[in-house]
Each structure stands twice: as C-alpha cells, then as structure tokens.
C-alpha positions as CSV (number, residue, x, y, z in Angstrom):
1,X,144.9,165.1,50.1
2,X,144.9,166.4,46.6
3,X,145.9,169.6,44.9
4,X,144.3,170.5,41.5
5,X,145.5,172.7,38.7
6,X,143.1,174.0,36.0
7,X,144.7,175.6,32.9
8,X,142.2,177.8,31.0
9,X,140.6,178.3,34.4
10,X,139.0,181.5,33.3
11,X,137.1,179.9,30.4
12,X,133.6,178.8,30.6
13,X,134.4,175.1,31.0
14,X,137.3,175.9,33.4
15,X,134.9,178.0,35.5
16,X,132.2,175.3,35.5
17,X,134.7,172.6,36.4
18,X,136.1,174.8,39.2
19,X,132.7,175.4,40.7
20,X,131.8,171.7,40.6
21,X,135.1,170.8,42.3
22,X,134.5,173.4,44.9
23,X,131.0,172.0,45.5
24,X,132.1,168.4,45.7
25,X,135.2,169.0,47.7
26,X,136.9,165.9,46.4
27,X,138.4,164.4,43.3
28,X,139.5,160.9,42.6
29,X,138.0,160.0,46.0
30,X,140.4,162.4,47.7
31,X,139.9,165.5,49.6
32,X,140.9,168.6,47.8
33,X,143.3,170.7,49.8
34,X,144.0,173.5,47.2
35,X,143.2,174.5,43.7
36,X,145.1,176.7,41.3
37,X,143.3,178.4,38.2
38,X,145.3,180.0,35.5
39,X,144.5,181.8,32.4
40,X,145.7,184.8,30.3
41,X,143.5,187.0,32.5
42,X,143.2,186.2,36.2
43,X,140.2,183.8,36.5
44,X,137.4,184.3,39.1
45,X,137.8,182.1,42.1
46,X,134.7,180.0,43.2
47,X,133.7,179.9,46.8
48,X,135.3,176.9,48.1
49,X,136.0,174.9,51.3
50,X,139.7,175.0,50.5
51,X,142.2,177.7,49.3
52,X,141.9,178.7,45.6
53,X,144.7,180.5,43.9
54,X,144.2,182.4,40.8
55,X,147.0,183.5,38.4
56,X,147.3,185.4,35.1
57,X,149.6,183.3,33.1
58,X,150.7,182.6,29.6
59,X,151.3,178.8,29.4
60,X,154.0,179.4,26.6
61,X,156.0,181.1,29.4
62,X,157.9,178.4,31.3
63,X,158.4,180.7,34.2
64,X,154.6,181.3,34.5
65,X,153.9,177.6,34.3
66,X,156.5,177.0,37.1
67,X,154.6,179.5,39.2
68,X,151.4,177.6,38.7
69,X,153.0,174.4,39.9
70,X,154.5,175.9,43.1
71,X,153.6,173.7,46.0
72,X,153.0,170.7,43.7
73,X,150.0,169.4,41.8
74,X,148.3,166.0,41.9
75,X,145.5,166.4,39.3
76,X,145.9,168.7,36.2
77,X,143.1,169.6,34.0
78,X,144.7,171.1,30.9
79,X,142.1,173.1,29.1
80,X,144.0,176.1,27.8
81,X,144.2,176.6,24.1
82,X,143.9,178.9,21.2
83,X,140.7,177.8,19.6
84,X,140.4,176.4,16.1
85,X,139.6,179.6,14.0
86,X,142.2,181.6,15.7
87,X,144.8,178.8,15.4
88,X,144.0,178.6,11.6
89,X,144.3,182.4,11.2
90,X,147.6,182.7,13.1
91,X,149.7,179.6,12.8
92,X,152.5,180.9,15.0
93,X,150.1,181.8,17.8
94,X,148.5,178.3,17.7
95,X,151.9,176.6,17.7
96,X,153.1,178.8,20.6
97,X,150.1,178.0,22.9
98,X,148.7,174.7,21.7
99,X,152.0,173.0,21.2
100,X,154.7,174.8,23.2
101,X,152.3,175.7,26.0
102,X,151.1,172.1,26.2
103,X,154.6,170.9,26.3
104,X,155.4,173.2,29.1
105,X,152.4,171.9,31.2
106,X,153.4,168.3,30.6
107,X,157.0,168.9,31.3
108,X,156.2,170.8,34.5
109,X,154.2,167.8,35.6
110,X,157.0,165.5,34.9
111,X,159.5,167.6,36.8
112,X,157.4,167.2,40.0
113,X,158.4,163.5,40.1
114,X,155.0,162.5,41.5
115,X,153.4,161.1,38.2
116,X,150.3,163.4,38.5
117,X,147.1,162.7,36.7
118,X,146.8,164.9,33.6
119,X,143.5,165.3,31.9
120,X,144.2,166.8,28.4
121,X,141.4,168.5,26.5
122,X,141.9,167.5,22.9
123,X,139.5,167.7,20.0
124,X,137.7,165.5,17.3
125,X,139.4,167.9,14.9
126,X,142.4,165.5,15.1
127,X,140.2,163.3,12.6
128,X,139.7,164.2,9.0
129,X,141.0,163.7,5.6
130,X,140.9,160.0,4.7
131,X,139.4,158.9,8.0
132,X,136.3,156.6,7.6
133,X,132.8,157.7,8.2
134,X,131.9,157.0,10.9
135,X,135.2,157.2,12.7
136,X,136.0,154.1,14.7
137,X,138.5,153.7,17.6
138,X,142.1,153.3,16.6
139,X,141.8,155.2,13.2
140,X,144.8,157.0,12.1
141,X,144.8,160.7,12.9
142,X,144.6,162.9,9.9
143,X,143.7,166.5,11.0
144,X,143.0,169.0,8.2
145,X,143.5,172.2,10.3
146,X,146.5,173.6,12.3
147,X,144.4,173.4,15.4
148,X,143.7,169.7,14.9
149,X,147.5,169.1,14.2
150,X,148.6,170.8,17.3
151,X,146.1,168.8,19.3
152,X,147.2,165.5,17.7
153,X,151.0,166.3,18.7
154,X,149.8,167.0,22.2
155,X,148.1,163.5,22.2
156,X,151.3,161.8,21.1
157,X,153.2,163.6,23.9
158,X,150.6,162.7,26.4
159,X,150.9,159.1,25.4
160,X,154.6,158.9,25.4
161,X,155.1,160.7,28.7
162,X,152.5,158.4,30.3
163,X,154.4,155.4,28.8
164,X,157.6,156.7,30.5
165,X,155.8,157.1,33.8
166,X,156.3,160.9,33.9
167,X,152.7,161.6,34.2
168,X,149.4,159.6,34.3
169,X,147.6,160.9,31.2
170,X,144.2,160.7,29.6
171,X,143.2,162.7,26.7
172,X,139.6,163.5,25.7
173,X,138.7,164.4,22.1
174,X,135.9,166.8,22.7
175,X,133.0,167.3,20.2
176,X,131.7,170.6,19.5
177,X,130.3,172.0,22.7
178,X,126.8,173.4,22.4
179,X,125.3,175.4,24.0
180,X,128.2,177.5,25.2
181,X,127.4,180.3,27.5
182,X,128.9,183.8,27.2
183,X,129.9,185.5,24.0
184,X,131.0,184.2,20.6
185,X,134.8,183.4,20.3
186,X,137.2,182.7,17.6
187,X,136.4,179.0,17.3
188,X,135.3,177.9,13.9
189,X,132.4,176.0,15.7
190,X,131.3,179.1,17.7
191,X,128.2,179.6,15.7
192,X,127.0,176.1,16.9
193,X,126.3,177.9,20.2
194,X,125.5,181.3,19.0
195,X,122.7,180.2,16.8
196,X,120.9,179.0,19.9
197,X,122.3,181.0,22.7
198,X,121.5,184.4,21.2
199,X,118.0,183.6,19.9
200,X,117.0,182.0,23.3
201,X,118.0,185.4,24.7
202,X,116.0,187.4,22.1
203,X,119.0,188.4,20.0
204,X,119.7,187.6,16.3
205,X,122.4,185.3,15.1
206,X,123.8,184.0,11.8
207,X,124.3,180.4,10.8
208,X,127.2,180.3,8.2
209,X,126.4,176.6,7.1
210,X,123.3,175.0,5.7
211,X,120.6,173.3,7.7
212,X,121.8,169.9,6.6
213,X,125.3,170.3,8.0
214,X,125.8,167.5,10.7
215,X,127.4,168.3,14.1
216,X,129.0,166.0,16.6
217,X,128.2,167.7,19.8
218,X,128.1,167.6,23.6
219,X,126.5,170.1,26.2
220,X,128.7,171.8,28.9
221,X,127.1,169.8,31.7
222,X,128.4,166.6,30.2
223,X,131.8,167.9,29.3
224,X,132.4,168.6,33.0
225,X,131.0,165.2,33.8
226,X,133.5,163.6,31.3
227,X,136.4,165.6,32.6
228,X,135.8,164.5,36.2
229,X,135.1,160.8,35.1
230,X,138.4,160.8,33.1
231,X,140.3,161.9,36.2
232,X,138.7,159.1,38.2
233,X,139.3,156.1,36.0
234,X,142.6,154.2,36.6
235,X,145.1,155.3,33.8
236,X,145.8,151.6,32.9
237,X,142.2,151.2,31.9
238,X,142.8,153.4,28.9
239,X,145.4,150.9,27.6
240,X,148.3,151.8,25.3
241,X,146.5,154.7,23.8
242,X,145.5,157.2,26.4
243,X,143.4,159.3,24.1
244,X,139.8,158.6,23.4
245,X,136.9,159.9,21.3
246,X,134.0,161.0,23.6
247,X,130.4,159.9,23.1
248,X,128.3,162.6,21.7
249,X,125.4,163.1,19.3
250,X,125.3,163.7,15.6
251,X,122.4,165.9,14.6
252,X,122.1,168.3,11.6
253,X,121.9,172.0,12.3
254,X,118.2,171.9,11.1
255,X,117.4,169.2,13.5
256,X,119.0,171.1,16.5
257,X,117.0,174.2,15.5
258,X,113.8,172.1,15.5
259,X,114.7,170.6,18.9
260,X,115.2,174.2,20.2
261,X,111.7,175.1,18.9
262,X,110.1,172.1,20.6
263,X,111.6,173.3,23.9
264,X,111.3,177.1,23.6
265,X,108.6,177.7,20.9
266,X,108.9,179.2,17.4
267,X,110.2,182.7,18.2
268,X,113.8,182.0,18.8
269,X,114.3,180.3,15.4
270,X,112.9,183.3,13.7
271,X,116.0,185.2,14.8
272,X,118.4,183.0,12.9
273,X,119.8,184.2,9.5
274,X,121.4,181.8,7.1
275,X,124.3,183.6,5.3
276,X,127.1,181.2,4.2
277,X,130.7,182.0,5.3
278,X,133.2,180.2,3.0
279,X,136.0,180.6,5.5
280,X,134.1,178.8,8.4
281,X,132.6,176.2,6.0
282,X,136.2,175.2,4.7
283,X,137.3,174.6,8.3
284,X,134.3,172.8,9.6
285,X,133.7,170.7,6.5
286,X,137.1,169.1,7.2
287,X,135.9,167.6,10.5
288,X,134.4,164.2,11.0
289,X,130.9,164.4,12.4
290,X,130.1,160.7,12.9
291,X,132.1,158.6,15.5
292,X,131.7,155.3,17.1
293,X,133.4,155.8,20.5
294,X,133.0,152.1,21.8
295,X,136.1,152.3,24.1
296,X,134.9,155.4,25.8
297,X,131.4,153.8,26.4
298,X,133.2,150.7,27.8
299,X,135.0,153.2,30.2
300,X,131.7,154.6,31.4
301,X,131.4,157.8,29.4
302,X,127.9,158.4,28.0
303,X,126.2,160.2,25.2
304,X,123.4,162.8,25.6
305,X,120.0,161.5,24.9
306,X,118.6,164.6,22.9
307,X,119.5,168.1,22.0
308,X,116.4,169.2,23.8
309,X,118.2,168.3,27.0
310,X,121.0,170.7,25.9
311,X,118.6,173.5,25.4
312,X,116.9,172.9,28.8
313,X,120.2,172.8,30.6
314,X,121.2,176.0,29.0
315,X,118.1,177.7,30.1
316,X,118.6,176.4,33.6
317,X,122.3,177.1,33.9
318,X,123.4,179.8,31.6
319,X,120.3,181.7,30.3
320,X,120.6,185.6,30.7
321,X,117.6,187.5,31.5
322,X,117.6,189.9,28.6
323,X,115.0,192.2,30.1
324,X,116.9,192.6,33.3
325,X,120.4,192.8,31.9
C-alpha cells in the first residue's frame, strides 16, 4: 500500500510518469493507494484505479509543500525545477525554486519519519569546467551554470539526508531530453527538441548551434522508465553516492537531423534554419556531452540504441496532427 507524490506533476515528464503509474497501478512492487501531483498550475489528473489529488503549489512555500504531504507519502518523484536558461537569467528565482524548494521537499520527507523513497531529477549540467572528456563515475562536480550549481547542491543534500536515514534518496543526472512534446520552454537545451518537434509537425524551427555540436540525450519514454527503475532499486545498491549519470547517447546535431530524415523523409529538415545564438551557445558549450556511466549500467539502466527510435516514439506518442489542429 503506497502513496506517491510527483512534484512538477504538470510538466510533460510528470504527466507521462503519472499516466504510467496509473496504468501500472503499482510501484516498487506495491499497490498504489493514492497519488498527489503538484505544480505551479494545477496539473491534469490521469484516469487511475486509485485517488489522484492535484494541487497548485509553489515548492518554495513550506506551507504549500506541507499540504502536498498531508496523509503521508511513500515514494516521491521530485521533478519540479526552474530550467537551465531561466535559472541562468534569474539567479534568485533559480535559487528559490531549485535550492530552497528542493530543501523543502527533502525536509518534508524527513519530517514524516518513515524514510520515504525520493527520486531526485538532477542534471548532467553538474559536470563541466575541468571535468574529463568523457566524464567517468566519481568525477568531481564542476558546474558552469547556476542551474548546474543548484542541482549539485541538491545532490549533496540528497546524499547526506540518505546517509542520516531521513530519506531513501537516489538522484538521476538527466541528459538532454529529446524529443520533448509541447511548446519550447526556457531551457537552454529547448532547441534540441524544437528542431525536430516543429519540423515533424510541418513548422519551422531554428538551431542556435552548429551541426557538429554533440548532444548527450535520452527520449522521454526512457526517462520515465529510468525514474521508475530508480524507485525500484534498493537504495543501498547505489553505494555511498546516491547520484548517478544516466546512460544516454552522444550524437551531433547533424547526425540527429540525418536520423530524423531516415525516419520521416527529407521535408522536415528543410524547415530548420541555422542562426547562431551566443547566449545559448555559451550555456550549452559548458556542458559535458560524453559520459561513461558504468555504475548506472551495472544497476540496470540502459542507453537508447539510436535517435531513429526517439523520432519514431515521438511520432507514436506525441505527434500532433497539424492539419487537424
């Protein structure tokens, strides 16, 4: 009998995760008896065989977080965040949500006294600067953005509160997610979805980096799979560092565009323009794009086989019929 909380439950990953949990009806081998979704705007509740509560809540507000925890929570997926570009543009906003909000989520989990499982959505942006290429497990964190710094602090809090037995944490450093459904957001990596999503739906999109820019990426289907897998694994299996680099693929933007063409034909690529954006380039050039996540692979996480699969899954799961929209 398990209760689940998803922060960022109105986002595309939060919604996909909620729908998957509603379909499965179980998590960690236990029947789900209730689920709470919170986000700045009240999330949409999926049809589920158990009660689903939806709340509009700012995680930097301790009283709002306390409301989300009413009745207790056993498994928490902490996905809510101010994304990279927005956190870089507004330092105080990023600190308030990504740092203070994360501490509120962790502290509320601690206050329950039941050591709940907490799956924390971190980022490969915690790597950078003097990190080796490729990044191996155990490399010192050296973020080169405010977002990466805030995520790194969250990782340290997750580790320490797990060590103290306050919660059972596991942090996943997510690669760039491509292809995201919906509309472009304030993430510096947003173009890594828009240059595929929009052309596949007959709309133009601009790429602010060159064709030879490499990207460490994962599709949404596999992000959801990894979040659920992380919740299932015994916490002790992660060892003294509860945070891991997820397996992904490194492909250049040009290689990804070519993969899209092999799946969808030549027309979508013709809708891409190539106008550089120095602000975006400065942020993304500080990220590491080649990783060797051996620990994650030992724990049963897996990498995608090709970007062609990502394109096919987008067309199956998230493609919008432009003519009928």
